[in-house]
C-alpha positions in Angstrom: 31.1 8.7 -135.0 33.1 6.0 -133.4 34.5 6.2 -129.9 36.8 4.0 -127.8 36.2 3.5 -124.1 38.4 1.9 -121.5 36.5 -0.1 -118.9 37.8 -1.6 -115.6 36.9 -2.5 -112.1 38.3 -4.4 -109.1 35.4 -4.8 -106.7 32.6 -7.3 -106.7 32.2 -9.8 -109.6 34.5 -8.0 -112.0 33.5 -10.0 -115.0 29.8 -9.6 -114.4 30.3 -5.8 -113.8 32.1 -5.5 -117.2 29.4 -7.4 -118.9 26.7 -5.2 -117.3 28.6 -2.0 -118.3 28.8 -3.2 -121.9 25.1 -4.0 -121.7 24.3 -0.5 -120.5 26.4 1.0 -123.3 24.3 -1.0 -125.8 21.2 0.7 -124.3 22.5 4.2 -124.9 20.5 6.1 -127.5 22.0 6.1 -131.0 24.8 3.9 -129.8 26.0 0.4 -130.5 29.0 -1.6 -129.4 31.1 -2.6 -132.5 34.0 -4.4 -130.9 35.4 -5.5 -127.5 38.9 -6.4 -126.6 39.9 -9.5 -124.6 39.7 -9.1 -120.8 42.9 -8.5 -118.9 43.7 -8.9 -115.3 45.9 -6.0 -114.2 47.8 -4.8 -111.1 46.5 -1.7 -109.5 48.2 1.4 -111.0 49.1 4.6 -109.2 47.0 3.8 -106.1 47.3 5.0 -102.5 45.9 1.9 -100.8 46.2 -1.8 -101.1 43.7 -3.1 -103.7 42.6 -6.2 -105.5 43.6 -6.7 -109.2 41.5 -5.1 -111.9 39.8 -6.6 -114.8 40.1 -4.3 -117.9 39.0 -4.1 -121.5 38.4 -1.6 -124.3 35.3 -1.3 -126.5 34.7 0.5 -129.8 31.3 2.2 -130.1 29.4 3.7 -133.0 27.5 6.7 -131.5 25.8 9.9 -132.4 26.2 11.2 -128.8 28.6 14.1 -128.6 31.8 13.5 -126.6 30.7 15.3 -123.4 27.3 13.7 -123.4 28.8 10.3 -123.9 31.1 10.9 -121.0 28.2 12.0 -118.8 26.3 8.8 -119.7 29.4 6.7 -118.9 29.5 8.3 -115.4 25.8 7.5 -114.9 26.6 3.8 -115.8 29.4 3.8 -113.3 27.1 5.1 -110.6 24.3 2.6 -111.6 26.9 -0.2 -111.2 27.8 1.0 -107.7 30.8 3.2 -108.1 31.5 5.4 -105.1 34.3 7.9 -105.3 36.0 8.0 -102.0 39.7 8.4 -102.8 41.9 9.2 -105.8 42.3 6.0 -107.9 40.4 4.2 -105.2 39.0 0.7 -105.6 35.8 0.6 -107.7 33.1 -1.6 -109.2 33.4 0.2 -112.5 35.4 2.9 -114.2 34.7 4.0 -117.8 37.0 6.4 -119.6 36.4 8.0 -122.9 39.8 7.4 -124.6 39.3 8.4 -128.3 36.5 10.0 -130.3 36.5 10.1 -134.1 36.8 13.6 -135.5 37.4 15.2 -132.0 40.4 16.2 -130.2 40.3 18.7 -127.4 40.2 19.6 -123.8 37.6 21.1 -121.5 37.1 21.2 -117.7 35.4 17.7 -117.8 37.0 15.9 -120.7 40.3 15.6 -122.6 40.4 13.5 -125.8 42.6 11.6 -126.5 42.7 10.6 -122.9 45.9 12.2 -121.6 47.3 9.1 -119.9 46.7 6.4 -122.5 50.4 6.3 -123.4 51.6 5.5 -119.9 49.1 2.8 -119.0 49.7 -0.7 -120.1 46.2 -1.7 -118.8 44.8 0.5 -121.6 47.3 -0.1 -124.4 47.2 -3.9 -124.2 43.4 -4.2 -124.7 43.6 -1.3 -127.2 46.1 -3.2 -129.3 43.5 -6.1 -129.6 41.2 -3.6 -131.3 43.9 -1.9 -133.3 46.6 -4.4 -134.4 49.8 -2.6 -135.1 48.9 -0.1 -132.4 47.6 2.5 -134.8 44.0 3.7 -134.3 44.0 5.3 -137.7 40.3 6.4 -137.8 41.2 8.5 -134.7 44.6 9.7 -135.8 46.2 8.0 -132.9 49.4 6.0 -133.1 50.6 4.4 -129.9 53.1 1.9 -131.4 56.2 3.5 -129.9 54.7 3.8 -126.5 53.4 0.3 -126.6 56.9 -1.0 -127.1 58.3 1.0 -124.2 55.6 0.5 -121.5 56.0 -2.2 -118.9 53.3 -4.8 -119.7 54.4 -7.4 -117.1 51.4 -6.6 -114.8 48.9 -7.2 -117.6 47.7 -10.8 -118.0 45.1 -12.2 -120.4 42.1 -13.2 -118.3 40.9 -16.9 -118.7 
């Protein structure tokens, strides 16, 4: 199955942290990274304290890990890269969200797929549009074209 992840961080060497996270994803059993979006520098979103800008991207994986196990492995990668959860939407070295998972839609206590806030977050939709031109992730049954047109993308800048 294919899955789409959103990655981002705003502490430490952001670019190095993203590369390390992608490297760790490549090491997951029965998983390979198929594609990665451009990197985008983005303003902090829905935060309670002043924070540095984020560096964000999205990746497409091919994986045999079920959705909840993939999420658990992503949380382990975050921790390995130094993520400490101290406040809601606090600054972080790495955040990995499971956005879409082919053949699966649903919600549990730990996981909702598609990710419930994709459609309101330009820092997700812009890199996602790199991977799915036309803003239609057809293998996942996910069309975000209308939302992409409406969302304020002014705080999302191509990195380098």
